[in-house]
C-alpha positions as CSV (number, residue, x, y, z in Angstrom):
1,M,-93.5,30.2,-17.7
2,I,-92.7,26.9,-16.5
3,V,-91.8,26.7,-12.9
4,L,-89.9,23.8,-11.4
5,T,-89.6,23.4,-7.7
6,Q,-85.6,22.6,-6.1
7,E,-86.5,19.1,-5.9
8,A,-88.0,18.9,-9.4
9,A,-84.8,19.1,-10.1
10,N,-82.4,17.8,-8.3
11,A,-84.6,14.6,-9.8
12,V,-84.1,15.7,-13.0
13,K,-80.0,16.7,-13.1
14,A,-79.9,12.5,-10.6
15,A,-81.5,11.1,-13.5
16,I,-79.6,12.9,-16.1
17,A,-76.7,11.3,-14.6
18,Q,-78.0,8.3,-13.7
19,A,-78.1,7.9,-17.3
20,G,-75.2,9.0,-18.5
21,K,-76.6,12.0,-20.4
22,E,-74.7,14.7,-19.2
23,G,-76.1,17.9,-21.2
24,A,-79.4,16.5,-21.3
25,G,-82.7,18.6,-20.7
26,L,-86.5,17.4,-19.6
27,R,-89.1,17.3,-21.8
28,I,-92.1,17.7,-21.6
29,L,-95.4,17.0,-23.5
30,V,-98.6,16.5,-23.4
31,E,-101.2,13.6,-25.1
32,Q,-104.4,13.1,-25.0
33,G,-104.8,10.5,-22.3
34,G,-108.2,8.9,-23.2
35,C,-111.5,9.8,-20.9
36,A,-109.3,11.5,-18.5
37,G,-108.0,13.9,-20.8
38,Y,-105.0,15.5,-21.0
39,R,-101.9,14.1,-19.4
40,Y,-98.1,14.4,-18.6
41,V,-95.5,12.6,-20.4
42,V,-91.6,13.9,-19.6
43,G,-88.5,12.4,-20.0
44,L,-84.9,12.7,-21.2
45,D,-83.9,14.3,-24.3
46,S,-80.6,15.1,-25.3
47,K,-80.7,18.0,-27.9
48,P,-84.5,20.2,-29.0
49,R,-85.9,19.4,-32.3
50,A,-86.1,22.3,-34.8
51,D,-89.8,24.0,-32.9
52,D,-89.1,23.1,-29.9
53,A,-89.5,26.0,-27.1
54,V,-86.0,25.8,-24.8
55,I,-86.8,27.4,-22.0
56,E,-84.5,27.1,-18.2
57,S,-85.9,26.3,-15.3
58,S,-83.8,25.9,-11.7
59,G,-80.6,24.7,-14.0
60,I,-82.6,22.6,-15.8
61,T,-83.1,22.8,-19.7
62,L,-87.2,22.4,-21.0
63,F,-88.1,21.2,-24.1
64,V,-91.6,21.3,-25.0
65,D,-93.2,21.1,-28.1
66,P,-95.8,23.7,-29.9
67,L,-98.6,21.2,-29.5
68,S,-97.8,21.5,-25.7
69,M,-97.4,24.6,-24.8
70,P,-100.6,26.7,-25.1
71,L,-101.8,23.5,-22.6
72,I,-98.9,23.9,-20.2
73,E,-98.1,27.4,-19.8
74,D,-97.6,28.2,-16.2
75,L,-97.3,24.3,-15.3
76,H,-95.8,23.9,-12.1
77,V,-93.9,20.4,-11.9
78,D,-92.7,19.4,-8.4
79,F,-91.2,15.9,-7.2
80,V,-92.3,14.0,-4.5
81,E,-91.6,11.3,-1.7
82,S,-93.5,9.8,0.2
83,F,-94.5,6.0,1.9
84,Q,-95.8,5.4,-1.1
85,G,-93.3,5.9,-3.8
86,S,-92.2,9.5,-5.2
87,G,-92.6,11.1,-8.8
88,F,-93.3,13.9,-10.9
89,T,-96.9,16.6,-9.6
90,F,-97.8,18.4,-12.1
91,E,-100.3,22.0,-11.2
92,N,-101.5,23.3,-14.6
93,P,-103.7,26.4,-13.6
94,H,-104.7,26.0,-17.3
95,A,-106.7,22.6,-16.6
96,A,-110.2,21.7,-16.0
97,G,-109.5,19.2,-14.1
98,A,-107.6,16.5,-11.5
């Protein structure tokens, strides 16, 4: 199960409102990241694709493709704001490294 913290959910809700995409969900996918292994890619999407897993977390609909799902099962997504910047953070108990 993928978990979004309340901070992450609030950030997604703000992005949806700012983009004017009411009813959109958050797509999370894993891509090959070169020498770093994998990287997480997130973005708003208006609807799921035919083979997506559709998951609800903290009031946000998440869309995950079938190739990414096994890699991000039990993923914990947070949103952090600091003087260095802001962005999503990912804690994956299945990841071999950071």
